[in-house]
N, C-alpha and C positions, 0 to 999 in steps of 0.2 A: 646021607647026605642029612645034613639038617636043613630042611625049607627055608628056615632063616638067615642061612651062608648062602643058602644056592641062587637064591632074587639076586643080589648084590653081583655076585660071580656071574652069572647069568649078564646084566644089565653093563656089566666092566668088559666082558667079552663084543658083545655086541657094537658100545662103542671103538675099544680098542680096531674092531673089525669097518665099523665106518670109517674111522679116522685112515686106516691102511685102502681101503676102497677108493677115498679122496684121495692119498697118494697119487696111488695108481693112475685115477683119471686125470689129476693135473698131467701128470708127467706122458701119458697115453697123448694128451691134447697138444701140449709144448711140442711136443718131437713131431705133432703130424703138424704142428702152426709152423716150424724152421720146413720143414720139408716141401712146404708150398710151394711150385713154382713160380717166380715170376712173370707177368704178363708179357710176351714178345712182342716186338717193334713191327711196324708194321714191314711185310717182304720185300727188301729192298731189291728181290730178282725181278721183278713186276717193270723194273726203270732200268733205262739206261741213260749214261752220263753223256755230254754234248759239249764238246770245248768248241770255244771261235777265236780262231787270230787276233778279233780286234775287241777281243777284253772282255767275257765275256763267258759263263757259263751256263746250263741248263741240265734236269732232272727230262725225262722224256718218258713215256710210258710207252713200252715194247710195243704195243698196235700203231703208233705214230709213225709217221716217218718225217725224218730232217732233212731238208734241202738249202741249199745254200742259193739266193738269188740273185738279179739284177735290174736295173733297171729296161735296160734291151728285153729281157724276158718279160718284165712288166707290161711294157710297152704291145710284145708281140700278144698276149695275152686281153689287153683292151682296144687291140687294133686301133693304135694311136700313139701319136710322143709327147707322152705328159708332161716334159719337160718344154720342150716347146708352145705346147699351147697355156703351160704355167707363162712363161716369160711371155707372150702374146695378149694375152690377160692383163698380167700387175706390172709389165714390160720389163723386170728385173729377172735373173736364175734365182728358181730355186737351191736350198742348202745344197752342197757339194755333195753326194753321195759315196757311201765308202763299202757298203754294206750291207748285206739282208738275209736273211735267213728265215724259212717258211717250216712249219711244221702243218702236216697232211692227217688225214685223216683215211678209212682205207675208200671214202667215198674220192676221192683226189679230189675233193673241190677248190679251188682256189679263190674263190669266191666268198665262202664260208667255212673256210678251215679254221679250225682252233685256235692257233695262234701264228703270228709272224713279229719278227722285228726288223727294222731298218734303223742303219746309222748314220748318221751323216754331220761332217764337221761343223766345227760352230767357232770358228779362230776366234770371232768378237766377245766369247764364253755368254751370247745373249741367254737370257731366264727364259721359262719355259713360258711366260706371254708374252715376252719382247718376240721370240721365234713364233710364237704362234698366231702374233699379228702381223708378222711378215710371209710366213710360208702358210696357216693352216693348217690341214691335216695330206697336207700333198707326202704322196700324189693318189691317196687314198679317196677325199670326196672332195664330191664337185657339185657344186647346188648354187643357193645364196650365198654370196659373199658381200651381201650390203653390211652394211653397219650391225642392224640389230641380226641378221642369221648369224653374224658371225660373234654374235653376243653371247647368241642362245644355246651356240654349239660349241661353245670356248670349252676347256678343260677347267674344272672348278674344284674336282672334288680331289680333294688331299687323300695321296697316302706316303707310305713308306714301301723303297722296292731296294732292298739290295743294301738297307742303310741308305738309300737316299729319297731325299724327298720329291712327291713325283704328284701329279697332276692328270687326273681323266676327265675324259666329256665320253657320253655316249649318241651314237648316231641311229639312234631308233628305226629312219627310215631306208636303212640298209639292210639286206638282206643278215639272219642272224643279228641283228642288231648289233654290232660291235661294239666294244668299249675302245676309244683308243686313247694311250697312256703314253704320256710324253713324261721324259728324266732327262736332266741336263748333268754331264759329268764329265772333268779334264777336257775340255775346248770338243765335246763332241755332245751330240744329241740325241737320245734314243727314242725312236717310235713304237710301238706297241702296237697292235691292235689284237684287241683279244675276243673271242668269242665264247659263251657257253664255260660251265663246268671246267668239260678237259682244257680251254684255256687259262681259266682261272689256276687251275693245277700248278701249269708249267709257269703262271708270273711268280707265284709264289714260290718257288724254285729257282728264281732267274738269282743270279750272281754276277755282281761284277767284278774281276779279278783283282 
């Protein structure tokens, strides 16, 4: 074969090989990209759903226990009558109790349990600030009820829970430094007691029906 003819032929064959190889590599890479699995969502089997007749639902980690609570049970644990004590101090009754739910961890400690919600009747449709002015964080907080003390502990941090405006305050001298959150909706007042990350996660998944 003539050397002058062979060199262009070799170059042409090499170029053709590069083009074919490039096409193959592109198709192979494209196929791999199309077959790449999507990131999976969090494992929902780690949670259980809880619904309450008072019109709310929550997602609870399976290591936690959900119990309905009452003023009577709360009084037993505190060795006192908190409603009577409140009335004796401020003359009038606290808000009418409708129901409560407590979420307990393995310690079964009601003083530092991650999440609690109490629901009160709010027939006058009081705002969060009006309710707090009348009832503070009943029945959980007792202490400095002077004007200065109430102002310092008042729920001032704004938030949104289940699409509704809410306000919270932290009581750092109590065990676990609980955050108390108020939410007013449909003539009910919801009072949340939240401790640490496990309580925050439950609050984030809280939904009003």
